The first five atom37 places (N, CA, C, CB, O) and aatype in JSON, in Angstrom:
{
  "aatype": [12, 15, 8, 10, 5, 1, 10, 0, 9, 2, 5, 3, 7, 13, 19, 13, 3, 14, 16, 16, 7, 6, 15, 13, 16, 19, 2, 7, 16, 7, 10, 19, 9, 10, 6, 7, 12, 12, 19, 7, 1, 0, 16, 6, 3, 9, 19, 6, 3, 10, 9, 3, 1, 13, 6, 19, 16, 14, 0, 6, 19, 5, 1, 3, 10, 10, 3, 13, 2, 3, 1, 10, 1, 9, 13, 1, 10, 16],
  "atom_mask": [
    [1, 1, 1, 1, 1],
    [1, 1, 1, 1, 1],
    [1, 1, 1, 1, 1],
    [1, 1, 1, 1, 1],
    [1, 1, 1, 1, 1],
    [1, 1, 1, 1, 1],
    [1, 1, 1, 1, 1],
    [1, 1, 1, 1, 1],
    [1, 1, 1, 1, 1],
    [1, 1, 1, 1, 1],
    [1, 1, 1, 1, 1],
    [1, 1, 1, 1, 1],
    [1, 1, 1, 0, 1],
    [1, 1, 1, 1, 1],
    [1, 1, 1, 1, 1],
    [1, 1, 1, 1, 1],
    [1, 1, 1, 1, 1],
    [1, 1, 1, 1, 1],
    [1, 1, 1, 1, 1],
    [1, 1, 1, 1, 1],
    [1, 1, 1, 0, 1],
    [1, 1, 1, 1, 1],
    [1, 1, 1, 1, 1],
    [1, 1, 1, 1, 1],
    [1, 1, 1, 1, 1],
    [1, 1, 1, 1, 1],
    [1, 1, 1, 1, 1],
    [1, 1, 1, 0, 1],
    [1, 1, 1, 1, 1],
    [1, 1, 1, 0, 1],
    [1, 1, 1, 1, 1],
    [1, 1, 1, 1, 1],
    [1, 1, 1, 1, 1],
    [1, 1, 1, 1, 1],
    [1, 1, 1, 1, 1],
    [1, 1, 1, 0, 1],
    [1, 1, 1, 1, 1],
    [1, 1, 1, 1, 1],
    [1, 1, 1, 1, 1],
    [1, 1, 1, 0, 1],
    [1, 1, 1, 1, 1],
    [1, 1, 1, 1, 1],
    [1, 1, 1, 1, 1],
    [1, 1, 1, 1, 1],
    [1, 1, 1, 1, 1],
    [1, 1, 1, 1, 1],
    [1, 1, 1, 1, 1],
    [1, 1, 1, 1, 1],
    [1, 1, 1, 1, 1],
    [1, 1, 1, 1, 1],
    [1, 1, 1, 1, 1],
    [1, 1, 1, 1, 1],
    [1, 1, 1, 1, 1],
    [1, 1, 1, 1, 1],
    [1, 1, 1, 1, 1],
    [1, 1, 1, 1, 1],
    [1, 1, 1, 1, 1],
    [1, 1, 1, 1, 1],
    [1, 1, 1, 1, 1],
    [1, 1, 1, 1, 1],
    [1, 1, 1, 1, 1],
    [1, 1, 1, 1, 1],
    [1, 1, 1, 1, 1],
    [1, 1, 1, 1, 1],
    [1, 1, 1, 1, 1],
    [1, 1, 1, 1, 1],
    [1, 1, 1, 1, 1],
    [1, 1, 1, 1, 1],
    [1, 1, 1, 1, 1],
    [1, 1, 1, 1, 1],
    [1, 1, 1, 1, 1],
    [1, 1, 1, 1, 1],
    [1, 1, 1, 1, 1],
    [1, 1, 1, 1, 1],
    [1, 1, 1, 1, 1],
    [1, 1, 1, 1, 1],
    [1, 1, 1, 1, 1],
    [1, 1, 1, 1, 1]
  ],
  "atom_positions": [
    [[-127.66, 165.83, 84.95], [-126.37, 165.19, 84.8], [-125.53, 165.99, 83.8], [-126.52, 163.71, 84.35], [-126.01, 166.31, 82.72]],
    [[-124.29, 166.3, 84.17], [-123.43, 167.06, 83.27], [-122.91, 166.15, 82.17], [-122.25, 167.69, 84.04], [-122.95, 164.92, 82.27]],
    [[-122.42, 166.78, 81.12], [-121.89, 166.03, 79.99], [-120.72, 165.15, 80.44], [-121.44, 166.99, 78.86], [-120.6, 164.01, 79.98]],
    [[-119.86, 165.66, 81.32], [-118.73, 164.87, 81.79], [-119.18, 163.61, 82.51], [-117.86, 165.71, 82.71], [-118.54, 162.57, 82.38]],
    [[-120.25, 163.69, 83.26], [-120.72, 162.55, 84.03], [-121.28, 161.44, 83.14], [-121.78, 162.99, 85.02], [-121.44, 160.31, 83.59]],
    [[-121.58, 161.76, 81.9], [-122.1, 160.74, 80.97], [-120.98, 159.93, 80.32], [-122.93, 161.41, 79.9], [-121.25, 158.88, 79.73]],
    [[-119.75, 160.39, 80.43], [-118.64, 159.7, 79.78], [-118.39, 158.35, 80.44], [-117.38, 160.56, 79.83], [-118.52, 158.18, 81.65]],
    [[-118.01, 157.39, 79.61], [-117.58, 156.08, 80.1], [-116.06, 156.03, 79.98], [-118.27, 154.89, 79.29], [-115.51, 156.29, 78.91]],
    [[-115.39, 155.69, 81.08], [-113.94, 155.71, 81.11], [-113.43, 154.4, 81.69], [-113.41, 156.91, 81.94], [-113.97, 153.9, 82.68]],
    [[-112.4, 153.84, 81.06], [-111.78, 152.68, 81.7], [-110.44, 153.09, 82.29], [-111.59, 151.52, 80.68], [-109.97, 154.21, 82.06]],
    [[-109.82, 152.21, 83.04], [-108.59, 152.55, 83.76], [-107.38, 152.72, 82.85], [-108.29, 151.48, 84.77], [-106.33, 153.18, 83.29]],
    [[-107.52, 152.34, 81.58], [-106.43, 152.53, 80.62], [-106.5, 153.9, 79.95], [-106.45, 151.44, 79.56], [-105.64, 154.25, 79.13]],
    [[-107.53, 154.69, 80.3], [-107.66, 156.02, 79.74], [-108.51, 156.1, 78.48], [0.0, 0.0, 0.0], [-108.54, 157.14, 77.82]],
    [[-109.19, 155.02, 78.14], [-110.11, 155.06, 76.99], [-111.4, 155.71, 77.45], [-110.38, 153.62, 76.42], [-112.0, 155.31, 78.44]],
    [[-111.83, 156.74, 76.71], [-113.02, 157.5, 77.08], [-114.03, 157.42, 75.93], [-112.65, 158.99, 77.4], [-113.68, 157.64, 74.77]],
    [[-115.26, 157.11, 76.27], [-116.33, 157.04, 75.28], [-117.43, 158.01, 75.67], [-116.89, 155.6, 75.16], [-117.87, 158.05, 76.81]],
    [[-117.86, 158.81, 74.69], [-118.95, 159.76, 74.9], [-120.2, 159.18, 74.24], [-118.6, 161.18, 74.31], [-120.33, 159.24, 73.01]],
    [[-121.13, 158.62, 75.02], [-122.31, 158.0, 74.43], [-123.26, 159.0, 73.77], [-123.06, 157.24, 75.49], [-124.09, 158.62, 72.95]],
    [[-123.14, 160.26, 74.12], [-123.98, 161.29, 73.52], [-123.65, 161.5, 72.05], [-123.84, 162.6, 74.29], [-124.54, 161.66, 71.22]],
    [[-122.34, 161.51, 71.75], [-121.9, 161.78, 70.38], [-121.37, 160.54, 69.66], [-120.84, 162.83, 70.39], [-121.26, 160.53, 68.43]],
    [[-121.05, 159.49, 70.42], [-120.46, 158.3, 69.83], [-118.96, 158.42, 69.64], [0.0, 0.0, 0.0], [-118.33, 157.49, 69.13]],
    [[-118.37, 159.53, 70.03], [-116.94, 159.75, 69.88], [-116.17, 159.08, 71.02], [-116.62, 161.24, 69.82], [-116.69, 158.9, 72.12]],
    [[-114.94, 158.73, 70.72], [-114.07, 158.18, 71.75], [-112.69, 158.8, 71.62], [-113.99, 156.63, 71.64], [-112.3, 159.27, 70.55]],
    [[-111.97, 158.79, 72.71], [-110.61, 159.3, 72.73], [-109.89, 158.69, 73.91], [-110.59, 160.84, 72.81], [-110.5, 158.01, 74.73]],
    [[-108.6, 158.92, 73.99], [-107.82, 158.4, 75.11], [-107.16, 159.56, 75.84], [-106.76, 157.39, 74.63], [-106.89, 160.61, 75.27]],
    [[-106.91, 159.34, 77.11], [-106.19, 160.31, 77.93], [-105.03, 159.59, 78.6], [-107.13, 160.97, 78.99], [-105.09, 158.39, 78.84]],
    [[-103.98, 160.34, 78.9], [-102.85, 159.75, 79.62], [-103.19, 159.72, 81.12], [-101.53, 160.57, 79.36], [-104.3, 160.07, 81.52]],
    [[-102.23, 159.3, 81.94], [-102.46, 159.18, 83.37], [-102.87, 160.48, 84.02], [0.0, 0.0, 0.0], [-103.76, 160.51, 84.88]],
    [[-102.23, 161.56, 83.62], [-102.59, 162.87, 84.16], [-104.02, 163.23, 83.8], [-101.62, 163.95, 83.64], [-104.79, 163.66, 84.65]],
    [[-104.36, 163.05, 82.54], [-105.72, 163.35, 82.09], [-106.75, 162.5, 82.77], [0.0, 0.0, 0.0], [-107.86, 162.96, 83.06]],
    [[-106.4, 161.24, 83.04], [-107.33, 160.34, 83.71], [-107.63, 160.81, 85.13], [-106.75, 158.92, 83.74], [-108.79, 160.8, 85.55]],
    [[-106.6, 161.23, 85.86], [-106.8, 161.75, 87.22], [-107.67, 163.01, 87.18], [-105.44, 162.04, 87.89], [-108.58, 163.17, 87.99]],
    [[-107.38, 163.9, 86.25], [-108.14, 165.15, 86.14], [-109.6, 164.84, 85.8], [-107.51, 166.08, 85.06], [-110.51, 165.34, 86.46]],
    [[-109.81, 164.03, 84.77], [-111.16, 163.75, 84.32], [-111.98, 163.04, 85.38], [-111.12, 162.91, 83.05], [-113.13, 163.39, 85.62]],
    [[-111.39, 162.04, 86.02], [-112.12, 161.32, 87.08], [-112.47, 162.26, 88.22], [-111.29, 160.14, 87.6], [-113.57, 162.18, 88.78]],
    [[-111.56, 163.14, 88.58], [-111.84, 164.1, 89.64], [-112.96, 165.05, 89.27], [0.0, 0.0, 0.0], [-113.84, 165.34, 90.08]],
    [[-112.91, 165.54, 88.04], [-113.95, 166.47, 87.59], [-115.32, 165.8, 87.53], [-113.59, 167.04, 86.21], [-116.34, 166.41, 87.84]],
    [[-115.32, 164.55, 87.12], [-116.6, 163.84, 86.97], [-117.34, 163.66, 88.29], [-116.36, 162.48, 86.35], [-118.57, 163.64, 88.32]],
    [[-116.59, 163.54, 89.37], [-117.24, 163.37, 90.68], [-117.34, 164.68, 91.45], [-116.49, 162.34, 91.51], [-117.74, 164.69, 92.61]],
    [[-116.97, 165.77, 90.8], [-117.13, 167.08, 91.42], [-116.07, 167.46, 92.42], [0.0, 0.0, 0.0], [-116.31, 168.3, 93.29]],
    [[-114.88, 166.86, 92.34], [-113.81, 167.2, 93.27], [-113.34, 168.62, 93.02], [-112.62, 166.22, 93.15], [-113.36, 169.11, 91.89]],
    [[-112.93, 169.27, 94.07], [-112.4, 170.63, 93.97], [-111.08, 170.62, 93.19], [-112.2, 171.26, 95.38], [-110.32, 169.65, 93.27]],
    [[-110.83, 171.68, 92.46], [-109.6, 171.79, 91.69], [-108.38, 171.6, 92.58], [-109.53, 173.13, 91.0], [-107.42, 170.95, 92.17]],
    [[-108.41, 172.15, 93.77], [-107.28, 172.04, 94.69], [-107.0, 170.58, 95.05], [-107.54, 172.84, 95.96], [-105.84, 170.18, 95.19]],
    [[-108.06, 169.79, 95.2], [-107.9, 168.37, 95.52], [-107.31, 167.61, 94.33], [-109.24, 167.76, 95.92], [-106.47, 166.72, 94.51]],
    [[-107.74, 167.95, 93.13], [-107.2, 167.31, 91.93], [-105.72, 167.65, 91.8], [-107.98, 167.75, 90.67], [-104.91, 166.79, 91.46]],
    [[-105.37, 168.9, 92.06], [-103.97, 169.34, 92.0], [-103.13, 168.52, 92.98], [-103.84, 170.85, 92.32], [-102.06, 168.04, 92.63]],
    [[-103.61, 168.37, 94.21], [-102.88, 167.58, 95.21], [-102.71, 166.13, 94.77], [-103.61, 167.64, 96.56], [-101.64, 165.55, 94.96]],
    [[-103.76, 165.54, 94.19], [-103.66, 164.17, 93.69], [-102.56, 164.05, 92.64], [-105.01, 163.71, 93.09], [-101.76, 163.12, 92.67]],
    [[-102.54, 165.0, 91.73], [-101.53, 164.96, 90.66], [-100.12, 165.11, 91.21], [-101.8, 166.05, 89.62], [-99.2, 164.41, 90.78]],
    [[-99.94, 166.01, 92.15], [-98.62, 166.21, 92.76], [-98.18, 164.94, 93.48], [-98.65, 167.4, 93.75], [-97.02, 164.54, 93.37]],
    [[-99.09, 164.32, 94.21], [-98.77, 163.09, 94.95], [-98.46, 161.92, 94.03], [-99.92, 162.73, 95.88], [-97.51, 161.18, 94.25]],
    [[-99.27, 161.74, 93.0], [-99.13, 160.57, 92.13], [-97.95, 160.67, 91.16], [-100.39, 160.38, 91.34], [-97.31, 159.66, 90.87]],
    [[-97.68, 161.87, 90.67], [-96.7, 162.0, 89.59], [-95.44, 162.76, 90.0], [-97.34, 162.67, 88.42], [-94.56, 162.98, 89.17]],
    [[-95.35, 163.16, 91.25], [-94.18, 163.88, 91.75], [-93.78, 165.04, 90.82], [-93.01, 162.92, 91.91], [-92.64, 165.13, 90.37]],
    [[-94.74, 165.89, 90.57], [-94.53, 167.07, 89.73], [-94.69, 168.32, 90.56], [-95.51, 167.08, 88.53], [-95.21, 168.27, 91.68]],
    [[-94.26, 169.43, 90.03], [-94.36, 170.7, 90.75], [-95.77, 171.28, 90.58], [-93.29, 171.7, 90.25], [-96.47, 170.96, 89.62]],
    [[-96.17, 172.14, 91.51], [-97.46, 172.81, 91.35], [-97.57, 173.58, 90.04], [-97.7, 173.75, 92.52], [-98.65, 173.64, 89.44]],
    [[-96.49, 174.17, 89.58], [-96.5, 174.91, 88.31], [-96.8, 173.98, 87.14], [-95.16, 175.63, 88.09], [-97.56, 174.34, 86.24]],
    [[-96.21, 172.79, 87.15], [-96.47, 171.81, 86.09], [-97.93, 171.37, 86.11], [-95.55, 170.59, 86.23], [-98.57, 171.23, 85.07]],
    [[-98.44, 171.15, 87.31], [-99.83, 170.72, 87.45], [-100.78, 171.81, 86.95], [-100.14, 170.38, 88.92], [-101.73, 171.5, 86.23]],
    [[-100.53, 173.04, 87.31], [-101.4, 174.13, 86.85], [-101.4, 174.22, 85.33], [-100.94, 175.47, 87.46], [-102.46, 174.41, 84.72]],
    [[-100.23, 174.08, 84.72], [-100.13, 174.13, 83.26], [-100.92, 172.98, 82.64], [-98.64, 174.08, 82.8], [-101.68, 173.18, 81.69]],
    [[-100.73, 171.76, 83.17], [-101.44, 170.6, 82.65], [-102.95, 170.75, 82.82], [-100.97, 169.34, 83.35], [-103.72, 170.4, 81.92]],
    [[-103.37, 171.25, 83.95], [-104.79, 171.42, 84.22], [-105.42, 172.44, 83.27], [-105.01, 171.85, 85.67], [-106.52, 172.22, 82.75]],
    [[-104.75, 173.54, 83.04], [-105.26, 174.54, 82.1], [-105.34, 173.97, 80.68], [-104.36, 175.79, 82.11], [-106.33, 174.18, 79.98]],
    [[-104.29, 173.26, 80.27], [-104.27, 172.66, 78.94], [-105.39, 171.64, 78.79], [-102.91, 171.98, 78.67], [-106.08, 171.62, 77.77]],
    [[-105.59, 170.81, 79.81], [-106.63, 169.79, 79.74], [-108.02, 170.44, 79.67], [-106.54, 168.86, 80.96], [-108.87, 170.0, 78.91]],
    [[-108.24, 171.47, 80.46], [-109.52, 172.17, 80.41], [-109.77, 172.79, 79.04], [-109.57, 173.26, 81.5], [-110.9, 172.78, 78.55]],
    [[-108.73, 173.33, 78.42], [-108.86, 173.88, 77.07], [-109.28, 172.78, 76.09], [-107.53, 174.52, 76.61], [-110.14, 173.01, 75.24]],
    [[-108.69, 171.63, 76.22], [-109.03, 170.53, 75.32], [-110.46, 170.04, 75.56], [-108.04, 169.37, 75.5], [-111.16, 169.68, 74.6]],
    [[-110.9, 170.02, 76.8], [-112.28, 169.64, 77.08], [-113.25, 170.61, 76.41], [-112.53, 169.6, 78.59], [-114.29, 170.19, 75.89]],
    [[-112.92, 171.89, 76.43], [-113.78, 172.88, 75.78], [-113.78, 172.67, 74.26], [-113.3, 174.32, 76.12], [-114.83, 172.78, 73.61]],
    [[-112.62, 172.37, 73.69], [-112.54, 172.13, 72.25], [-113.44, 170.98, 71.85], [-111.09, 171.84, 71.82], [-114.1, 171.04, 70.81]],
    [[-113.48, 169.93, 72.66], [-114.31, 168.76, 72.37], [-115.74, 168.93, 72.89], [-113.68, 167.51, 72.98], [-116.54, 168.0, 72.84]],
    [[-116.05, 170.13, 73.37], [-117.38, 170.47, 73.87], [-117.85, 169.55, 75.0], [-118.39, 170.42, 72.74], [-119.0, 169.13, 75.06]],
    [[-116.91, 169.26, 75.89], [-117.24, 168.41, 77.04], [-117.47, 169.22, 78.31], [-116.13, 167.4, 77.27], [-117.93, 168.67, 79.31]],
    [[-117.17, 170.5, 78.28], [-117.45, 171.35, 79.44], [-118.24, 172.56, 78.99], [-116.16, 171.77, 80.15], [-118.59, 173.4, 79.81]]
  ]
}
């Protein structure tokens, strides 16, 4: 089981890491990304979800996805 799959997430974006005891929150974009990553969805599918849900451009989605992945690495979640 990957570290991401161990996270507990509610629909309000509250995330709990039972491994470390740390918690944090994510916005709607982060929630879609994190939920997609946790179930192993392809990046392209996550991008399409974000474009459909938030009516953003592919360039905005790519920027958000890169930023979110950087933050996951900072918190040692990937």
